[in-house]
C-alpha positions in Angstrom: -6.3 -5.9 5.8 -5.5 -5.2 2.2 -7.6 -6.3 -0.8 -6.4 -7.9 -4.0 -8.1 -9.4 -7.1 -7.0 -12.7 -8.6 -8.0 -13.4 -12.1 -8.1 -17.1 -12.7 -9.6 -19.9 -14.7 -10.7 -23.3 -13.3 -8.4 -26.1 -14.1 -5.4 -23.8 -14.6 -2.6 -25.3 -12.5 -0.7 -21.9 -12.3 -3.9 -20.3 -11.0 -4.4 -23.0 -8.4 -0.8 -22.7 -7.3 -1.0 -18.9 -6.9 -4.3 -19.2 -4.9 -2.7 -21.8 -2.6 0.3 -19.5 -2.0 -2.0 -16.6 -1.2 -4.1 -18.7 1.3 -1.9 -18.2 4.3 -2.0 -14.4 3.9 -5.8 -14.6 3.7 -6.1 -16.9 6.7 -3.9 -14.7 8.9 -6.0 -11.7 8.1 -3.5 -9.7 6.0 -5.3 -10.2 2.7 -8.9 -10.0 1.4 -8.9 -11.8 -1.9 -11.5 -11.4 -4.6 -11.5 -14.3 -7.1 -12.5 -13.5 -10.7 -13.2 -16.4 -12.9 -12.4 -15.0 -16.4 -14.8 -17.5 -18.0 -17.8 -16.4 -15.9 -17.6 -12.6 -16.2 -19.8 -10.9 -18.7 -17.4 -8.1 -19.6 -14.6 -8.5 -22.1 -11.7 -10.0 -20.2 -10.0 -11.4 -23.3 -6.9 -9.4 -22.5 -6.6 -11.3 -19.2 -6.7 -14.8 -20.8 -3.1 -14.7 -21.8 -2.0 -13.3 -18.4 -3.7 -15.6 -15.9 -3.2 -16.0 -13.1 -3.0 -12.2 -12.6 -2.9 -10.6 -9.2 -3.9 -6.9 -9.1 -4.8 -4.2 -6.8 -8.4 -2.7 -6.6 -7.0 0.2 -8.6 -6.0 -2.2 -11.5 -2.3 -2.2 -10.8 -0.7 -5.6 -11.7 1.4 -7.1 -8.9 2.3 -10.3 -10.7 1.3 -12.6 -13.5 1.8 -16.4 -13.9 3.8 -16.7 -10.7 3.5 -15.1 -7.2 6.0 -12.3 -6.7 6.2 -12.5 -2.9 8.3 -9.3 -2.7 5.7 -7.3 -4.5 2.9 -8.9 -2.4 4.7 -8.2 0.9 5.4 -4.6 -0.2 1.7 -4.1 -1.0 0.6 -5.7 2.2 3.0 -3.5 4.2 1.5 -0.4 2.6 4.0 0.1 -0.2 
């Protein structure tokens, strides 16, 4: 199982859409998803506010912003 981080904001329709698209990967055990609400984190995440939803690796590499890039996701999940 691979881990990813999704930066999101409640009420953001693009964030909700990406989370829904990631759900099947989480349910089938291919993905462990950490959700980060940019409004609830104490550190300065202002640079993320313009980029949400943002899906990134634990190392901080961005896989996609705004819309799910399934090719990038599958490459990551397959070890790429």
